[in-house]
C-alpha positions in Angstrom: -0.5 4.2 7.1 1.4 6.0 9.7 -0.5 9.2 10.2 -0.8 10.7 13.7 -3.8 12.5 15.4 -4.1 16.0 14.2 -3.1 18.5 16.8 -1.5 22.0 17.2 2.2 21.8 17.4 5.3 24.0 17.4 8.0 23.4 14.8 11.5 22.7 15.9 14.7 23.4 14.0 15.4 26.4 11.7 11.7 26.9 10.8 9.7 29.4 12.8 7.2 28.1 15.4 3.7 28.6 13.9 0.6 27.7 15.8 -2.1 26.0 13.7 -5.6 25.2 14.7 -6.4 21.6 15.4 -8.0 19.7 12.5 -10.9 17.3 13.0 -9.9 13.7 12.7 -11.0 12.2 9.4 -12.8 9.1 10.5 -13.6 8.0 7.0 -9.9 7.9 6.1 -9.2 5.8 9.2 -12.0 3.5 8.1 -10.5 3.3 4.6 -7.2 2.3 6.2 -9.0 -0.5 8.1 -10.6 -1.7 4.8 -7.4 -1.5 2.8 -5.4 -3.3 5.6 -8.0 -6.1 5.6 -7.7 -6.3 1.9 -3.9 -6.8 2.3 -4.5 -9.7 4.6 -7.1 -11.3 2.3 -4.9 -10.5 -0.8 -2.0 -12.6 0.6 -4.4 -15.3 1.7 -5.7 -15.5 -1.9 -2.1 -15.7 -3.1 -1.5 -18.6 -0.7 -4.3 -20.7 -2.3 -4.4 -19.3 -5.9 -2.1 -19.8 -8.9 0.4 -17.0 -8.2 3.3 -18.4 -6.3 4.4 -15.1 -4.8 4.2 -15.7 -1.0 6.2 -17.4 1.7 3.8 -20.4 1.9 1.6 -21.4 -1.1 -0.7 -24.3 -2.0 -1.3 -24.1 -5.7 -4.9 -24.5 -6.6 -6.0 -27.8 -7.9 -9.5 -26.7 -9.0 -11.1 -24.0 -11.0 -11.8 -21.8 -7.9 -8.2 -20.8 -7.9 -8.9 -18.7 -10.9 -11.4 -16.7 -8.9 -8.7 -16.0 -6.3 -6.3 -14.8 -9.1 -9.0 -12.4 -10.4 -9.5 -11.1 -6.8 -5.7 -10.6 -6.6 -5.6 -8.8 -9.9 -8.3 -6.3 -9.0 -6.8 -5.6 -5.6 -3.3 -5.1 -7.1 -4.7 -2.6 -9.5 -5.5 0.0 -6.9 -5.0 -0.8 -3.2 -1.3 -0.2 -2.7 -1.5 3.0 -4.8 -4.4 4.1 -2.4 -2.1 3.4 0.6 0.5 5.7 -0.9 -2.1 8.4 -1.6 -3.3 8.3 2.0 0.3 8.5 3.2 0.9 11.4 0.9 -2.2 13.2 2.2 -0.9 13.2 5.8 2.7 14.1 4.9 2.4 17.9 4.6 0.7 18.4 7.9 3.3 16.2 9.7 6.1 18.2 8.1 4.5 21.5 9.0 4.2 20.5 12.7 7.7 19.3 13.0 10.1 20.9 10.4 12.7 19.1 8.4 14.9 17.4 10.9 12.3 16.3 13.4 10.1 15.1 10.5 12.8 13.0 9.0 13.7 11.5 12.5 10.1 10.7 13.1 9.6 9.0 9.7 12.8 7.0 10.3 11.5 5.9 13.7 7.9 5.1 12.6 8.9 3.5 9.3 12.5 2.4 9.8 12.1 0.6 13.0 9.2 -1.6 11.8 11.1 -2.3 8.6 14.2 -3.4 10.6 12.0 -5.4 13.0 10.5 -7.3 10.1 13.9 -8.0 8.4 15.6 -9.1 11.6 12.9 -10.8 13.7 9.8 -11.6 11.6 11.3 -12.5 8.3 13.3 -15.5 9.7 10.1 -16.9 11.2 8.1 -16.2 8.1 10.5 -17.7 5.6 11.7 -20.7 7.5 9.6 -23.1 5.3 11.5 -21.9 2.3 14.8 -22.5 4.0 13.8 -26.0 5.0 12.8 -26.9 1.4 16.1 -25.5 0.0 18.2 -27.1 2.7 16.6 -30.5 1.9 17.4 -29.9 -1.8 21.0 -29.2 -1.0 21.2 -32.3 1.3 20.1 -34.5 -1.6 23.1 -33.3 -3.5 25.4 -33.9 -0.5 25.8 -30.2 0.3 24.8 -28.2 3.3 23.1 -24.8 3.5 23.6 -22.8 6.7 20.7 -20.6 7.5 22.7 -17.4 7.4 23.6 -18.0 3.8 20.0 -18.6 2.9 19.0 -15.5 4.8 21.4 -13.3 2.9 20.7 -14.8 -0.5 16.9 -14.4 0.0 17.1 -11.0 1.6 14.1 -8.8 0.9 11.6 -6.6 2.8 8.6 -8.9 2.1 5.4 -6.9 2.5 7.4 -4.1 4.2 8.5 -3.1 0.7 5.7 -0.5 1.0 7.5 1.0 4.0 10.8 0.9 2.2 9.4 2.8 -0.8 7.5 5.2 1.4 10.7 6.1 3.2 12.1 7.1 -0.1 9.1 9.2 -1.0 8.9 11.1 2.3 12.7 11.7 2.2 12.3 13.3 -1.3 9.3 15.3 0.0 11.4 16.6 2.9 14.2 17.5 0.6 11.9 19.5 -1.7 10.3 21.3 1.2 13.6 22.0 2.9 15.1 23.5 -0.3 11.9 25.5 -0.9 12.1 26.9 2.6 15.4 28.5 1.8 13.8 30.8 -0.7 12.2 34.0 0.4 8.6 33.2 1.5 5.7 34.6 -0.5 3.7 37.4 1.0 1.4 36.1 3.7 3.1 32.7 3.8 4.9 31.4 6.9 8.5 30.4 6.4 8.8 26.7 5.8 5.1 26.2 5.2 3.0 25.6 2.1 0.5 28.3 1.6 -3.0 27.5 2.9 -5.5 27.4 0.1 -9.3 27.2 0.2 -10.8 23.9 -0.9 -11.6 23.7 -4.6 -13.3 21.0 -6.7 -11.3 18.6 -8.7 -12.1 19.3 -12.3 -13.1 16.3 -14.5 -10.7 17.3 -17.3 -7.8 17.2 -14.7 -8.9 13.7 -13.6 -9.0 12.6 -17.2 -5.6 14.2 -18.0 -4.0 12.6 -15.0 -5.4 9.2 -15.8 -4.2 9.4 -19.4 -0.8 10.6 -18.3 -0.5 7.8 -15.8 -1.5 5.2 -18.4 1.1 6.5 -20.8 3.8 6.6 -18.1 2.9 3.0 -17.0 3.1 1.8 -20.6 6.5 3.4 -21.2 7.8 2.2 -17.9 6.9 -1.3 -18.7 9.2 -1.3 -21.7 12.0 -1.4 -19.1 10.2 -3.1 -16.2 7.5 -5.5 -17.5 4.7 -6.6 -15.2 5.8 -9.6 -13.1 9.3 -8.2 -12.7 11.0 -8.6 -9.3 13.9 -6.6 -7.9 16.2 -8.8 -5.8 17.5 -7.6 -2.4 15.2 -4.5 -2.5 12.3 -7.0 -2.6 9.9 -5.0 -4.7 7.3 -7.4 -5.9 5.5 -5.0 -8.2 8.1 -2.5 -9.6 6.0 -2.2 -12.8 3.5 -0.2 -10.7 6.0 2.4 -9.5 4.5 5.1 -11.7 1.2 4.7 -10.0 2.7 4.6 -6.5 4.8 7.7 -7.0 2.0 9.7 -8.7 -0.6 8.7 -6.2 1.7 9.8 -3.4 2.1 13.2 -5.1 -1.7 13.4 -5.6 -2.2 12.7 -1.9 0.1 15.7 -1.1 -1.8 17.9 -3.5 -5.2 16.6 -2.2 -4.2 17.9 1.3 -3.2 21.3 0.0 -6.4 21.8 -2.1 -8.9 20.0 0.0 -9.9 17.6 -2.8 -11.4 14.8 -0.8 -14.0 17.1 0.8 -14.7 18.8 -2.5 -15.6 15.6 -4.4 -19.3 15.4 -5.1 -21.4 12.4 -4.6 -21.9 12.3 -8.4 -18.1 12.0 -8.8 -18.1 8.9 -6.6 -20.8 7.3 -8.6 -19.1 8.2 -11.9 -15.8 6.8 -10.5 -17.3 3.4 -9.9 -19.2 3.4 -13.2 -16.0 4.3 -15.2 -14.0 1.6 -13.4 -16.7 -1.0 -14.2 -17.0 0.1 -17.9 -13.2 0.0 -18.3 -13.2 -3.5 -16.9 -15.9 -4.7 -19.3 -14.0 -3.1 -22.2 -10.8 -4.8 -21.0 -12.1 -8.3 -20.7 -12.0 -9.2 -24.4 -8.3 -8.2 -24.5 -7.5 -10.3 -21.4 -9.3 -13.3 -22.7 -7.7 -13.2 -26.2 -4.2 -12.0 -25.4 -1.2 -14.4 -25.7 0.8 -15.1 -22.7 3.0 -12.1 -21.8 1.4 -9.7 -24.2 -0.2 -7.7 -21.4 2.9 -7.4 -19.3 4.8 -4.8 -21.3 7.5 -4.8 -24.0 5.6 -2.2 -26.1 2.7 -4.4 -27.3 -0.6 -2.8 -28.0 -2.1 -5.1 -25.5 0.2 -3.7 -22.8 -1.0 -0.2 -23.7 -4.6 -1.4 -23.2 -3.6 -3.0 -19.9 -1.9 0.2 -18.7 -5.0 2.2 -19.7 -7.3 -0.2 -17.8 -5.1 -0.2 -14.8 -4.9 3.6 -14.5 -8.6 4.1 -15.2 -9.7 1.4 -12.8 -7.4 2.7 -10.0 -8.5 6.3 -10.4 -12.2 5.4 -10.6 -12.2 3.1 -7.6 -10.1 5.5 -5.5 -12.5 8.4 -6.2 -15.6 6.1 -5.6 -14.3 4.7 -2.4 -13.3 8.1 -1.1 -16.7 9.5 -1.6 -18.5 6.4 -0.3 -16.6 6.3 2.9 -16.8 10.1 3.4 -20.6 10.0 3.0 -21.5 6.7 4.6 -18.7 5.6 6.9 -17.5 8.9 8.4 -17.9 7.9 12.1 -16.2 5.6 14.5 -17.3 3.7 17.6 -15.0 1.9 20.0 -14.6 -1.1 17.7 -13.7 0.9 14.6 -11.3 3.0 16.7 -9.6 -0.1 17.9 -9.3 -1.5 14.4 -7.9 1.8 13.1 -5.4 2.2 15.9 -3.9 -1.3 15.2 -4.1 -1.2 11.4 -0.5 -0.4 10.7 0.7 -3.1 13.2 -1.5 -5.6 11.4 0.2 -4.7 8.1 3.6 -5.2 9.7 2.8 -8.5 11.5 0.3 -10.3 9.2 2.9 -12.3 7.2 3.9 -14.7 10.0 0.3 -15.1 11.1 -0.8 -16.1 7.6 2.1 -18.5 7.1 1.4 -20.1 10.5 -2.3 -20.6 9.6 -1.2 -22.0 6.2 0.9 -24.7 7.9 -1.8 -25.3 10.5 -4.4 -26.1 7.8 -2.0 -27.9 5.5 -3.8 -31.2 6.3 -7.2 -29.9 5.0 -8.0 -31.0 1.5 -10.7 -28.6 0.1 -11.3 -26.4 -2.9 -9.0 -23.4 -3.1 -11.8 -20.9 -2.5 -13.0 -22.8 0.6 -9.6 -22.8 2.2 -9.3 -19.1 1.3 -12.6 -18.3 3.0 -11.7 -20.4 6.1 -8.2 -19.1 6.6 -9.2 -15.5 5.7 -12.0 -15.6 8.3 -9.6 -16.7 11.0 -6.7 -14.5 9.8 -8.4 -11.2 10.2 -9.3 -11.3 13.9 -6.1 -13.2 14.7 -4.0 -10.5 13.0 -5.7 -7.7 15.0 -5.3 -9.8 18.2 -1.6 -10.2 17.5 -1.3 -6.5 16.7 -3.0 -5.6 20.0 -0.6 -7.9 21.9 2.5 -6.5 20.3 1.4 -2.9 20.7 0.8 -3.6 24.4 4.5 -4.1 24.8 6.4 -1.2 26.3 7.0 1.6 23.8 5.8 -0.5 20.9 2.8 1.7 20.3 5.2 4.6 19.5 6.2 3.0 16.2 3.3 0.7 15.4 
């Protein structure tokens, strides 16, 4: 989510300066980022009006349409944040190659750390004020007071910026691995500090199947310790049970850059990806409909193994399908798409207070959950991009957003 335009650069620090030819901008990846960012906004709008109370402002559904919003959230959660990590991993090697270890780490701290701090110190107090008001009133009924600073510390988390928080860890580990590797004697024909350039090669089906099976097993075992629905206080990780997917997709993104996998995927692979995701979902439905409460979440149940298998299969299939679809059909940008792409990361950082504000603004409206979702979502998308444009227009803000 924080990639830069591809350009020739000179490495600073201990690595040797190596000129690299400029690479054409991948418009379909930019368009994927637009679509995924819009999904984030709609995802949190659905949480606002569904039956999953995991947002700063919620109106629990009072009709059956809330279930549709929950299903929408479930399918989104299965793949879209992993896809974000994959895209981030894809652009990480080129950024490291241009800069070298220290400039790369400084740049990531600036581009990821500053937005994270801005959310924690400026946006989060605005976004979470409704929760403070409710807790303060509860304390007052018992004759006690609750200063805001105590509530702020006790409820500390990164909100939707948990993604940035985790991504900082991933890129720091990547820089450490690359830096240690650079200390070894370079292979013949390889520039010091750089990964060897390799010709694009197709992604073999058995490798995809093997990765999917391995991810399913890792997710199943991980959920012995961290069942689905777990929450990590202070760090604010809302979906720690998905960490195997996030970490592995980031690594796959790095490898995809080295091996040219996105460009080597065939159109047939895209169709197969969507078909497999759909078939896995149909096979999973009977288990979902008959499982007892909590059986799908982990703890070593056979239903949790099926859940992990569906999650991994669906995520891999949809990611492959969307990559091919956007590469073949949406690999161009006009002024409007370029504007949306340029402001996508700012939308991710800023969308929470916008959604909470709209939630309070339409609190008076009594309507089915799906209708309020449609109304608020339709208003939130253009408003989020407008706010992002306004904030990025501030001096130097576009350097980190």
